[in-house]
C-alpha positions as CSV (number, residue, x, y, z in Angstrom):
1,M,-65.9,19.9,-64.9
2,T,-63.7,17.4,-63.2
3,L,-62.8,17.7,-59.5
4,K,-59.0,18.2,-60.8
5,E,-60.3,21.3,-62.8
6,F,-62.1,22.4,-59.8
7,F,-59.3,21.9,-57.8
8,E,-57.1,24.1,-60.3
9,L,-59.5,26.8,-60.5
10,I,-59.7,27.3,-57.0
11,G,-56.1,26.7,-56.4
12,D,-55.4,29.7,-59.0
13,N,-57.4,32.1,-56.5
14,P,-56.8,31.0,-53.4
15,T,-57.7,34.0,-51.6
16,S,-61.4,32.6,-51.0
17,V,-60.4,29.4,-49.5
18,L,-57.8,30.8,-47.6
19,G,-60.4,33.4,-46.2
20,Y,-62.7,30.5,-45.7
21,F,-60.5,28.1,-43.5
22,L,-59.3,31.3,-41.5
23,F,-62.9,32.4,-41.0
24,I,-64.2,29.5,-39.0
25,P,-61.3,29.6,-36.2
26,I,-61.4,33.2,-35.6
27,C,-65.4,32.7,-35.2
28,A,-64.6,29.8,-32.8
29,L,-62.1,32.0,-30.7
30,I,-64.5,35.1,-30.8
31,A,-67.3,32.7,-29.5
32,G,-65.3,31.1,-27.0
33,I,-64.4,34.7,-25.6
34,M,-68.0,36.0,-25.9
35,G,-69.7,32.9,-24.6
36,K,-67.0,32.3,-21.7
37,N,-68.6,29.1,-19.9
38,E,-71.7,28.8,-21.6
39,G,-70.7,26.8,-24.5
40,H,-73.4,24.0,-23.8
41,L,-76.4,26.7,-23.6
42,S,-78.6,26.6,-26.3
43,P,-77.2,29.2,-28.7
44,W,-73.9,28.6,-28.3
45,K,-73.9,24.7,-28.9
46,Y,-75.8,25.1,-31.7
47,F,-73.2,27.7,-33.3
48,Y,-70.4,25.5,-32.0
49,S,-72.4,22.8,-34.2
50,T,-72.2,24.8,-37.4
51,L,-69.1,25.8,-37.3
52,I,-68.2,22.3,-36.5
53,Y,-69.8,20.9,-39.7
54,L,-68.5,23.8,-41.7
55,V,-65.0,22.9,-40.9
56,A,-65.4,19.0,-40.8
57,V,-66.9,18.4,-43.7
58,P,-64.1,19.7,-46.0
59,G,-61.8,18.4,-43.3
60,I,-62.9,14.7,-43.5
61,F,-63.0,15.2,-47.3
62,S,-59.4,16.1,-47.5
63,I,-58.5,13.5,-45.1
64,A,-60.1,10.7,-47.1
65,L,-58.5,12.3,-50.1
66,N,-55.1,12.2,-48.7
67,I,-55.4,8.6,-47.6
68,Y,-56.5,7.7,-51.7
69,K,-53.7,9.8,-53.0
70,F,-51.3,8.1,-51.0
71,L,-52.4,5.0,-50.7
72,F,-54.0,3.9,-53.7
73,D,-52.4,6.4,-56.1
74,R,-49.2,6.0,-54.2
75,G,-48.5,9.7,-54.7
76,S,-45.8,11.8,-52.9
77,A,-46.1,13.8,-50.1
78,L,-44.1,16.5,-51.4
79,D,-47.1,16.3,-54.1
80,A,-49.3,17.6,-51.9
81,D,-52.0,20.8,-52.3
82,I,-51.9,23.0,-49.5
83,Y,-55.0,24.5,-49.9
84,F,-56.9,21.2,-50.1
85,Q,-55.1,18.6,-48.2
86,I,-52.9,20.3,-45.2
87,L,-55.3,23.6,-44.9
88,P,-59.1,22.0,-44.2
89,I,-57.0,19.4,-41.9
90,I,-55.1,22.4,-40.0
91,S,-58.3,24.7,-39.8
92,M,-60.6,21.9,-38.8
93,V,-57.8,21.0,-36.1
94,I,-57.4,24.1,-34.5
95,T,-61.2,24.8,-34.7
96,F,-61.8,21.6,-32.6
97,L,-59.2,22.5,-30.0
98,I,-60.7,26.5,-29.7
99,I,-64.3,24.9,-29.2
100,R,-63.0,22.2,-26.8
101,K,-61.7,25.2,-24.6
102,N,-65.1,26.2,-23.9
103,V,-67.4,23.4,-24.2
104,S,-67.1,19.2,-24.0
105,L,-67.5,18.4,-27.6
106,E,-70.1,15.5,-26.5
107,L,-72.7,18.1,-25.9
108,I,-72.2,20.1,-29.3
109,P,-75.5,18.2,-31.3
110,G,-74.4,15.9,-33.9
111,F,-70.8,15.4,-33.2
112,R,-71.4,11.9,-32.5
113,N,-73.0,11.3,-35.9
114,L,-69.7,13.1,-36.9
115,T,-67.4,11.0,-35.3
116,G,-69.2,7.7,-36.5
117,L,-68.9,8.6,-39.9
118,L,-65.4,9.4,-39.8
119,V,-64.8,5.9,-38.2
120,M,-66.8,4.2,-40.9
121,I,-65.1,6.2,-43.4
122,F,-61.5,5.2,-42.2
123,A,-62.8,1.3,-41.8
124,V,-64.3,1.1,-45.4
125,F,-60.6,2.4,-46.9
126,A,-58.8,0.0,-44.7
127,L,-61.0,-2.5,-46.1
128,M,-60.8,-1.6,-49.7
129,W,-56.9,-1.0,-48.9
130,G,-56.7,-4.6,-47.9
131,L,-58.6,-5.6,-51.3
132,D,-56.4,-3.7,-53.1
133,R,-52.9,-5.2,-51.8
134,T,-54.2,-8.8,-52.0
135,R,-55.3,-8.0,-55.7
136,I,-58.2,-10.6,-55.9
137,F,-60.6,-7.9,-57.7
138,M,-57.3,-7.1,-60.3
139,V,-58.3,-10.0,-62.9
140,A,-62.0,-9.3,-63.0
141,F,-61.9,-5.6,-62.9
142,V,-59.5,-4.2,-65.2
143,N,-61.2,-1.3,-66.5
144,I,-64.1,-0.5,-64.1
145,P,-65.4,3.2,-64.4
146,F,-65.3,5.3,-61.5
147,Y,-69.1,5.1,-60.4
148,F,-68.8,1.7,-60.0
149,V,-65.7,2.1,-57.8
150,L,-68.3,4.5,-56.0
151,L,-71.4,2.1,-55.7
152,I,-68.7,-0.3,-54.1
153,F,-67.1,2.4,-52.0
154,V,-71.0,3.2,-50.5
155,G,-71.6,-0.3,-50.5
156,L,-69.0,-1.3,-48.3
157,L,-69.9,2.2,-46.1
158,L,-73.3,0.8,-45.9
159,F,-72.1,-2.8,-45.1
160,V,-69.6,-1.3,-42.2
161,K,-72.5,1.0,-40.7
162,F,-74.9,-1.8,-40.9
163,G,-72.2,-4.2,-39.0
164,W,-71.0,-1.2,-36.5
165,D,-74.8,-0.8,-35.4
166,R,-75.2,-4.3,-34.8
167,L,-71.8,-4.8,-32.8
168,M,-73.0,-1.4,-30.7
169,T,-76.7,-2.6,-30.2
170,P,-76.9,-4.6,-27.1
171,S,-78.5,-7.7,-27.8
172,K,-82.0,-8.8,-26.3
173,T,-82.1,-12.4,-25.0
174,N,-84.9,-14.3,-23.7
175,G,-84.8,-14.9,-19.9
């Protein structure tokens, strides 16, 4: 089964997707009411962390899919799939806004890692888009398989992470 076939299968039965992306902001809203001003405390911050990851992973995937579709495939915004390209992003933003009303997102375990991953993914997409625009690899890789493109993406992701870590780590000087 390809990713396109999977999207078509779920798109034919959107009830579960709609339920999932409505359930998470509703849970965040209920948690915000029940744990008013206690979001930084132990049980709530881990619950919020779970909600953030449940909504952020599909949301980030959807953002990456949109960037790929519009930059590399040159797709039309009118062809965007509501269930997989728009709804996860809206649900992610709403969930973040609801949670942010009760607790600072900096206090949520793992949130910094998530934003770092997002920055790295966008940096790699920008790098790949720049390579695509310059057409440097067009002659060498006319018919490359998808797994090779995926390996290049992962390699660039690791390269950007290494560079980001080196940039953010304070240098140790003798003296």
